C-alpha positions as CSV (number, residue, x, y, z in Angstrom):
1,M,8.7,-19.9,0.2
2,T,7.2,-18.5,-2.9
3,T,6.5,-15.0,-3.4
4,I,2.7,-15.6,-3.4
5,E,3.1,-17.2,0.2
6,E,5.1,-14.3,1.3
7,I,2.6,-11.9,0.1
8,R,-0.3,-13.8,1.7
9,D,1.9,-14.1,5.0
10,I,2.8,-10.5,5.2
11,F,-0.8,-9.1,4.9
12,A,-2.2,-12.0,7.1
13,I,0.3,-11.0,9.9
14,L,-0.6,-7.2,9.4
15,H,-4.4,-8.0,9.8
16,D,-6.2,-5.1,11.6
17,G,-3.7,-2.7,10.0
18,T,-4.9,0.0,7.6
19,I,-3.4,0.9,4.3
20,S,-3.2,4.6,4.9
21,D,-1.0,5.8,2.1
22,W,0.8,4.8,-1.2
23,T,3.4,5.9,-3.5
24,G,4.9,4.6,-6.8
25,D,3.5,2.8,-9.7
26,K,3.2,-0.8,-11.0
27,S,7.0,-1.4,-11.2
28,L,7.5,-0.3,-7.6
29,L,4.3,0.3,-5.4
30,T,5.0,1.2,-1.6
31,L,2.2,1.0,0.8
32,T,2.1,2.6,4.2
33,V,0.3,0.1,6.6
34,D,-0.7,1.6,10.2
35,C,-0.3,-1.3,12.5
36,E,0.6,0.4,15.9
37,Y,0.1,-2.8,17.9
38,L,2.9,-4.7,16.1
39,A,5.2,-1.6,15.1
40,Q,5.3,-0.6,18.8
41,R,7.0,-4.0,19.7
42,I,10.0,-2.8,17.5
43,N,10.1,0.6,18.9
44,K,7.6,2.4,21.2
45,S,7.5,5.4,19.1
46,F,6.5,3.4,15.8
47,D,3.1,3.0,14.4
48,K,3.4,1.9,10.8
49,F,5.3,-0.4,8.4
50,F,6.1,0.0,4.7
51,V,5.5,-2.6,2.1
52,D,7.1,-2.6,-1.2
53,L,5.4,-4.6,-4.1
54,I,7.7,-5.1,-7.2
55,D,6.1,-5.5,-10.6
56,V,2.6,-5.6,-9.2
57,D,-0.7,-6.1,-10.7
58,L,-3.6,-5.4,-8.3
59,Y,-7.2,-4.3,-8.1
60,L,-9.9,-3.8,-5.6
61,S,-13.3,-5.8,-6.2
62,T,-15.8,-3.9,-4.0
63,W,-18.3,-4.8,-1.4
64,P,-21.1,-2.2,-2.4
65,N,-23.0,-0.4,0.3
66,P,-25.8,-0.4,0.0
67,F,-25.4,-4.0,-1.0
68,D,-27.7,-3.7,-4.1
69,L,-25.2,-1.4,-5.9
70,P,-23.1,-3.1,-8.6
71,V,-19.7,-4.4,-7.6
72,K,-16.8,-2.1,-8.9
73,K,-13.4,-3.2,-10.0
74,L,-10.9,-0.5,-9.2
75,T,-7.7,-0.9,-11.0
76,E,-5.8,2.4,-10.5
77,S,-3.8,2.9,-7.3
78,C,-5.3,6.3,-6.9
79,D,-8.7,4.8,-6.8
80,I,-8.0,1.7,-4.9
81,F,-6.4,3.6,-2.1
82,K,-8.4,6.7,-2.0
83,A,-10.2,5.5,1.1
84,E,-8.2,3.9,3.7
85,I,-8.8,0.2,3.8
86,E,-8.3,-2.2,7.0
87,I,-6.7,-5.6,6.2
88,L,-8.9,-8.4,7.6
89,S,-7.3,-11.5,6.2
90,S,-5.4,-12.9,3.2
91,E,-5.4,-16.2,1.3
92,I,-4.2,-17.6,-2.0
93,K,-6.8,-18.4,-4.5
94,D,-6.4,-18.9,-8.3
95,G,-2.7,-18.1,-8.3
96,N,-3.4,-14.7,-6.7
97,V,-3.4,-13.4,-3.2
98,I,-6.8,-12.1,-2.0
99,V,-6.7,-9.6,0.8
100,A,-10.3,-9.0,2.5
101,C,-10.4,-5.4,3.5
102,N,-13.0,-3.2,5.5
103,Q,-13.6,0.4,4.3
104,H,-15.2,2.6,7.1
105,D,-15.6,5.9,5.4
106,T,-19.5,6.2,4.5
107,T,-19.0,8.8,1.9
108,F,-17.9,6.0,-0.6
109,D,-20.4,3.5,-2.1
110,Y,-18.7,0.4,-0.7
111,C,-17.8,-0.9,2.8
112,G,-14.6,-2.9,1.7
113,G,-13.7,-5.5,-0.8
114,N,-11.2,-8.1,-2.0
115,L,-7.8,-6.6,-2.9
116,I,-6.3,-9.0,-5.4
117,I,-2.5,-8.8,-5.7
118,S,0.1,-10.4,-7.8
119,C,3.7,-9.3,-7.9
120,K,7.2,-10.6,-8.6
121,A,8.8,-9.6,-5.1
122,I,7.6,-8.2,-1.8
123,T,9.7,-6.5,0.9
124,I,8.6,-5.1,4.4
125,Y,10.2,-2.4,6.3
126,D,9.8,-1.0,9.8
127,Q,9.3,2.7,10.3
128,N,12.9,3.4,10.1
129,K,13.1,1.7,6.7
130,N,15.0,-1.3,8.2
131,T,14.2,-4.6,6.2
132,L,12.3,-7.2,8.1
133,T,12.1,-10.9,7.2
134,I,8.8,-12.7,7.2
135,D,10.1,-14.9,10.1
136,E,11.0,-11.6,12.2
137,L,7.6,-10.1,11.5
138,D,5.9,-13.6,12.4
139,E,7.9,-13.5,15.8
140,I,6.8,-10.2,16.6
141,S,3.2,-11.0,15.9
142,K,3.5,-14.3,17.8
143,S,5.1,-12.6,20.8
144,Y,2.2,-10.0,20.7
145,W,-0.7,-12.5,20.6
146,N,1.0,-14.7,23.2
147,E,1.3,-11.9,25.5
148,L,-2.3,-10.8,24.9
149,S,-3.6,-14.3,25.6
150,K,-1.8,-14.4,29.2
151,K,-3.7,-11.2,30.2
């Protein structure tokens, strides 16, 4: 699997999670993703994951609210993650990963956007900073959704 597919898959599995915090810079950017329904399947006390992006380029192309405002291209992490953004879906397009995100804070003039990500490597960790493979994360997700479908 290539890095671009790994990025897409990690964000796809974390859909409905919220990017609530970030640290670092373009050489190592760590995102905190609140995704309680999956994190609790590892440990009942967990509610988040950490995602490291190595040598990352990213920007957020906003969805204006009201819709007739101009689209903004946020390029600095402090601007991109100023509001918590909720992960909706992810796909590969034109050699980048596009993560569609909602943004619920009405004090901002956008209601979400497309987070465009390109990086050399991605790693995901549980709340105790234990590395997870994409297969492990996928199994956690599948078991959650299979269990939910039986209710």
